[in-house]
C-alpha positions as CSV (number, residue, x, y, z in Angstrom):
1,M,23.7,15.4,-42.0
2,R,24.4,14.6,-38.4
3,R,22.6,17.6,-37.0
4,P,19.0,16.6,-38.1
5,F,19.3,13.2,-36.6
6,A,20.8,14.7,-33.4
7,L,17.9,17.1,-33.2
8,L,15.4,14.3,-33.8
9,A,16.9,12.2,-31.1
10,A,16.9,15.2,-28.7
11,A,13.3,15.9,-29.5
12,L,12.2,12.4,-29.0
13,L,14.1,12.2,-25.7
14,T,12.7,15.5,-24.5
15,G,9.1,14.5,-25.3
16,A,9.5,11.0,-23.8
17,L,10.9,12.4,-20.6
18,A,8.4,15.2,-20.4
19,V,6.4,13.4,-17.6
20,P,5.5,15.0,-14.3
21,A,8.2,15.3,-11.7
22,S,6.4,12.9,-9.3
23,A,6.8,10.2,-11.9
24,A,10.2,11.2,-13.2
25,D,12.3,12.0,-10.2
26,G,11.5,8.8,-8.2
27,D,12.4,10.4,-4.9
28,E,9.8,8.4,-3.0
29,K,10.2,5.0,-4.6
30,F,12.4,2.6,-2.7
31,T,13.2,-1.1,-2.3
32,I,13.0,-3.0,1.0
33,K,16.5,-4.3,1.3
34,D,16.3,-6.3,4.6
35,P,16.9,-10.0,3.6
36,R,14.6,-11.0,6.5
37,I,11.7,-9.3,4.9
38,T,10.6,-11.6,2.1
39,E,6.8,-11.4,2.5
40,S,6.0,-7.8,3.3
41,S,2.2,-7.9,3.6
42,G,1.4,-4.6,5.3
43,L,2.6,-1.1,5.2
44,A,2.0,2.0,7.4
45,A,3.6,5.4,7.2
46,S,4.8,6.7,10.5
47,R,3.5,10.0,11.7
48,Q,6.1,10.4,14.4
49,H,9.1,9.6,12.3
50,P,8.8,11.2,8.8
51,G,9.9,8.9,6.0
52,I,9.7,5.7,8.0
53,Y,7.4,2.9,7.0
54,W,6.4,0.0,9.3
55,T,6.1,-3.4,7.7
56,H,6.0,-7.1,8.7
57,N,6.2,-10.5,7.1
58,D,3.2,-12.6,6.2
59,S,2.1,-15.8,8.1
60,D,3.9,-17.0,11.2
61,D,7.3,-15.3,10.8
62,G,7.1,-14.2,14.5
63,A,6.0,-11.2,16.5
64,Y,8.2,-8.7,14.7
65,L,7.8,-5.3,13.1
66,Y,10.4,-3.6,11.0
67,A,10.9,0.2,10.6
68,V,12.1,0.8,7.1
69,D,13.7,4.2,6.0
70,G,11.9,5.2,2.8
71,S,15.0,7.2,1.6
72,T,17.3,4.2,1.7
73,G,15.1,1.0,2.0
74,E,17.2,0.0,5.0
75,T,15.7,-1.3,8.2
76,V,16.5,1.1,11.0
77,A,14.7,-0.7,13.9
78,T,13.3,-4.2,14.6
79,I,10.6,-4.4,17.2
80,T,9.8,-7.6,19.0
81,L,6.3,-7.7,20.4
82,S,6.0,-9.2,23.9
83,G,2.8,-10.0,25.8
84,V,1.2,-11.8,22.8
85,G,1.0,-15.4,21.8
86,S,2.5,-17.0,18.6
87,P,1.2,-15.1,15.6
88,R,-0.6,-17.2,13.0
89,D,-1.0,-15.1,9.9
90,V,-0.1,-11.4,10.3
91,E,-1.5,-9.5,7.3
92,A,-1.9,-5.8,8.2
93,V,-0.5,-2.9,10.1
94,S,-2.1,0.6,10.8
95,I,-1.3,3.6,12.9
96,G,-4.1,5.1,15.1
97,P,-4.3,8.1,17.4
98,D,-1.5,8.9,19.8
99,N,1.0,7.0,17.6
100,Q,-0.4,3.6,18.5
101,I,0.5,0.8,16.1
102,Y,-2.2,-1.8,15.4
103,V,-1.1,-5.2,13.9
104,G,-3.7,-7.4,12.3
105,D,-3.1,-11.2,12.9
106,I,-6.3,-11.6,10.9
107,G,-5.4,-13.9,7.9
108,D,-6.9,-17.3,7.7
109,N,-5.1,-19.5,5.3
110,L,-7.6,-22.3,6.1
111,G,-10.3,-20.4,4.2
112,G,-12.1,-18.8,7.2
113,T,-12.3,-21.7,9.7
114,W,-10.6,-20.2,12.7
115,P,-13.2,-19.2,15.3
116,Y,-11.2,-16.1,16.2
117,V,-8.3,-13.9,15.1
118,W,-6.2,-11.3,16.9
119,I,-5.2,-7.7,16.9
120,Y,-2.1,-6.4,18.7
121,R,-1.6,-2.8,19.8
122,L,1.6,-1.2,20.9
123,P,3.0,2.3,21.2
124,E,5.2,3.5,18.4
125,P,8.7,3.9,19.9
126,K,10.1,7.4,20.1
127,N,13.6,6.2,19.5
128,L,14.1,3.9,16.5
129,R,16.4,1.1,17.7
130,D,16.1,-2.6,18.1
131,Q,13.9,-3.3,21.1
132,T,11.1,-5.3,22.7
133,I,7.8,-3.6,23.4
134,K,4.9,-5.0,25.3
135,A,1.7,-5.1,23.3
136,T,-2.0,-5.6,24.1
137,Q,-3.7,-8.5,22.5
138,Y,-7.4,-8.4,21.4
139,V,-9.5,-11.4,20.4
140,V,-11.6,-10.7,17.3
141,K,-14.7,-12.5,16.1
142,Y,-17.1,-11.7,13.3
143,S,-20.9,-11.5,13.8
144,D,-21.5,-13.5,10.6
145,G,-18.9,-16.2,11.1
146,A,-15.2,-16.8,10.5
147,R,-13.5,-15.4,7.4
148,D,-10.2,-14.6,5.9
149,A,-9.0,-11.0,5.9
150,E,-5.8,-9.1,5.0
151,S,-6.9,-5.4,5.5
152,L,-7.1,-3.5,8.8
153,V,-7.5,0.3,9.3
154,V,-7.7,2.5,12.4
155,H,-9.6,5.8,12.1
156,P,-7.0,8.5,12.9
157,K,-9.4,10.5,15.0
158,T,-11.8,8.1,16.7
159,G,-9.4,5.2,17.1
160,R,-12.1,2.8,15.9
161,V,-10.8,-0.3,14.1
162,Y,-12.1,-1.7,10.9
163,I,-11.4,-4.8,8.8
164,V,-12.1,-5.6,5.2
165,D,-12.5,-9.3,4.5
166,K,-10.8,-11.0,1.5
167,N,-13.2,-12.6,-1.0
168,E,-12.6,-12.9,-4.7
169,K,-16.3,-11.9,-5.3
170,G,-16.0,-8.8,-3.1
171,G,-16.2,-8.5,0.7
172,H,-17.4,-6.1,3.4
173,L,-16.1,-3.4,5.7
174,Y,-16.4,-4.7,9.2
175,E,-16.6,-2.3,12.1
176,G,-15.2,-3.1,15.6
177,P,-16.5,-1.8,18.9
178,A,-15.9,1.8,19.8
179,R,-13.1,0.6,22.1
180,L,-11.5,-2.8,21.9
181,S,-11.5,-4.8,25.1
182,P,-8.5,-6.9,26.1
183,S,-10.8,-9.2,28.0
184,G,-13.3,-11.4,26.3
185,S,-13.8,-11.1,22.5
186,N,-14.5,-8.2,20.3
187,T,-17.3,-8.6,17.7
188,F,-16.9,-7.0,14.3
189,R,-20.0,-6.4,12.2
190,P,-20.4,-5.7,8.5
191,V,-21.4,-2.1,7.8
192,A,-20.8,-1.7,4.1
193,A,-20.1,-3.8,1.0
194,V,-16.8,-3.6,-0.8
195,P,-17.6,-5.3,-4.1
196,D,-15.5,-6.0,-7.2
197,L,-12.3,-6.5,-5.3
198,E,-10.3,-9.3,-3.5
199,A,-8.9,-7.0,-0.8
200,T,-5.3,-7.5,0.1
201,D,-4.8,-4.3,2.1
202,A,-6.5,-0.9,2.9
203,T,-5.6,2.5,4.2
204,L,-7.3,5.6,5.6
205,S,-6.1,9.1,4.8
206,P,-4.5,11.0,7.7
207,D,-7.6,13.2,7.9
208,G,-9.9,10.2,8.1
209,E,-11.9,11.3,5.1
210,H,-10.9,8.8,2.4
211,L,-10.5,5.0,2.3
212,V,-8.5,3.1,-0.4
213,V,-8.8,-0.7,-0.7
214,R,-6.4,-2.5,-2.9
215,S,-6.3,-6.0,-4.5
216,Y,-3.4,-7.8,-6.2
217,F,-3.8,-5.7,-9.3
218,G,-6.1,-2.7,-8.7
219,A,-7.6,-0.4,-6.1
220,I,-10.8,1.5,-5.3
221,A,-11.1,4.8,-3.5
222,Y,-14.0,5.7,-1.2
223,D,-15.2,8.7,0.6
224,W,-15.3,7.6,4.3
225,N,-18.6,9.3,5.0
226,G,-18.6,8.5,8.7
227,G,-18.0,4.8,8.0
228,K,-20.9,4.6,5.5
229,I,-18.4,4.5,2.6
230,K,-19.3,5.9,-0.8
231,R,-17.4,4.6,-3.9
232,K,-15.5,7.4,-5.6
233,E,-13.3,5.9,-8.3
234,R,-11.3,2.9,-9.4
235,L,-7.5,3.5,-9.3
236,G,-4.7,2.2,-11.3
237,V,-1.8,0.8,-9.4
238,P,1.8,0.1,-10.3
239,F,2.5,-3.4,-11.4
240,L,5.0,-4.7,-8.7
241,G,4.2,-8.4,-8.7
242,Q,2.0,-9.8,-5.9
243,G,0.5,-6.6,-4.7
244,E,-0.1,-6.9,-0.9
245,S,0.2,-3.5,0.7
246,V,-0.8,0.2,0.5
247,T,-0.6,3.2,2.8
248,Y,-1.1,6.9,2.6
249,T,2.0,9.0,3.1
250,A,2.0,11.0,6.4
251,D,1.0,14.2,4.5
252,G,-1.8,12.4,2.6
253,E,-0.5,13.4,-0.8
254,K,0.6,10.0,-2.0
255,L,-0.3,6.4,-1.8
256,M,2.6,4.0,-1.4
257,Y,2.0,0.5,-2.9
258,G,4.1,-2.5,-1.9
259,A,4.5,-6.2,-2.8
260,E,5.7,-9.4,-1.4
261,G,9.0,-11.0,-2.2
262,A,12.7,-10.5,-1.5
263,D,13.9,-6.9,-2.4
264,S,10.3,-5.9,-2.8
265,P,9.6,-2.5,-4.3
266,V,7.5,0.3,-2.8
267,E,6.2,2.8,-5.3
268,P,4.2,6.0,-5.0
269,Q,1.1,7.2,-6.9
270,D,-0.7,10.5,-6.4
271,A,-3.6,10.1,-3.9
272,P,-7.0,10.6,-5.4
273,G,-8.0,14.3,-5.0
274,G,-4.7,15.1,-3.2
275,G,-1.9,14.8,-5.7
276,G,-3.7,15.7,-8.9
277,S,-4.4,12.1,-9.9
278,D,-7.5,13.2,-11.9
279,S,-5.5,15.7,-14.1
280,P,-4.4,14.7,-17.6
281,G,-0.7,15.2,-16.7
282,S,-0.8,13.3,-13.5
283,G,2.0,11.1,-12.4
284,G,-0.4,8.4,-11.2
285,S,-2.1,5.8,-13.4
286,A,-5.4,7.0,-14.8
287,A,-8.3,6.7,-12.4
288,R,-11.5,5.3,-13.8
289,D,-14.8,4.0,-12.5
290,D,-16.3,2.3,-15.6
291,G,-16.2,-1.2,-14.1
292,A,-12.9,-2.1,-15.8
293,A,-9.8,-2.2,-13.8
294,D,-6.8,-0.2,-15.0
295,D,-4.6,-2.6,-13.0
296,G,-1.7,-0.1,-13.0
297,F,-0.3,-0.8,-16.5
298,G,-0.4,2.9,-17.4
299,G,3.0,3.6,-15.9
300,N,4.5,0.5,-17.6
301,L,3.1,1.6,-20.9
302,R,4.6,5.0,-20.6
303,T,8.0,3.4,-19.8
304,G,7.7,1.2,-22.9
305,V,6.9,4.3,-25.0
306,I,10.0,6.0,-23.7
307,A,12.1,3.0,-24.5
308,V,10.8,2.7,-28.0
309,A,11.2,6.4,-28.7
310,L,14.9,6.3,-27.5
311,A,15.5,3.2,-29.5
312,C,14.1,4.7,-32.7
313,A,16.1,7.9,-32.2
314,A,19.3,5.8,-31.8
315,L,18.5,3.7,-34.8
316,L,17.8,6.7,-37.0
317,G,21.0,8.4,-35.9
318,L,23.0,5.3,-36.6
319,R,21.6,5.0,-40.1
320,G,22.4,8.6,-40.8
321,L,26.0,8.2,-39.8
322,R,26.3,5.1,-42.0
323,R,25.0,7.1,-45.0
324,Q,27.6,9.7,-44.5
325,K,30.5,7.2,-44.8
């Protein structure tokens, strides 16, 4: 009588674990282990150093960037920015052409009352070690008045900088000047609506053709369309807590989602159109554009199903053994 129950347990286990490799092997998932990083609010995949992700703390932690190794979760370099003032509310990081890092000190915890915010630009170091790097500071204003924002992207080909403001009713994509000027102020103007989302971060694909904007619990993908963005689909995101960050991987195949908090997780999902996220067997949460957010619970539901299947198999096996006694 043992064999049928063993076979049943094996079948349930095989079926439960028959998920795509991208979801099962977990090679790209990691945890930020640095105890100094307790409010990771932005994430950018390095092009120059494969597997390295740049992040920073929220608010006024200081002018620091951290290079985190995605294979271990360990910080391999801490960069101190010089040539800038005291950061107020650092919320975003993005990498532009020529391996230039852009840091968005663009948050406004006072609800959009600061008359200006800042962007810092610095070259990504060729050698990953603790060091101080001089940055260029740019003053940013909005054509339609002050606002809070947590999302900044730099087009990988043109180098133009864009900001998505944060509004619970939906915001706008703001376009900066063709070239930022370190003297005077740089006016950003709204060029497209970003509805149905309270944006906490955004990312552009390495080819500059796709934009993803995320909120605490969901995300929306757009075709870039020369900056006149066209909505493509709503994405499910993994539930990680307070979702604050997203970046395309360097090859554009995955989206890496992060969250705030100590020992914060960073988890991959297939990029729309790049990793098969539209296929039935995809490792990512189901994409949808029906006006209802998936909110990333698909992965958690699958995990629950696996757990229930294993528990049932163990219980049935145990009952079978008891009957034989």
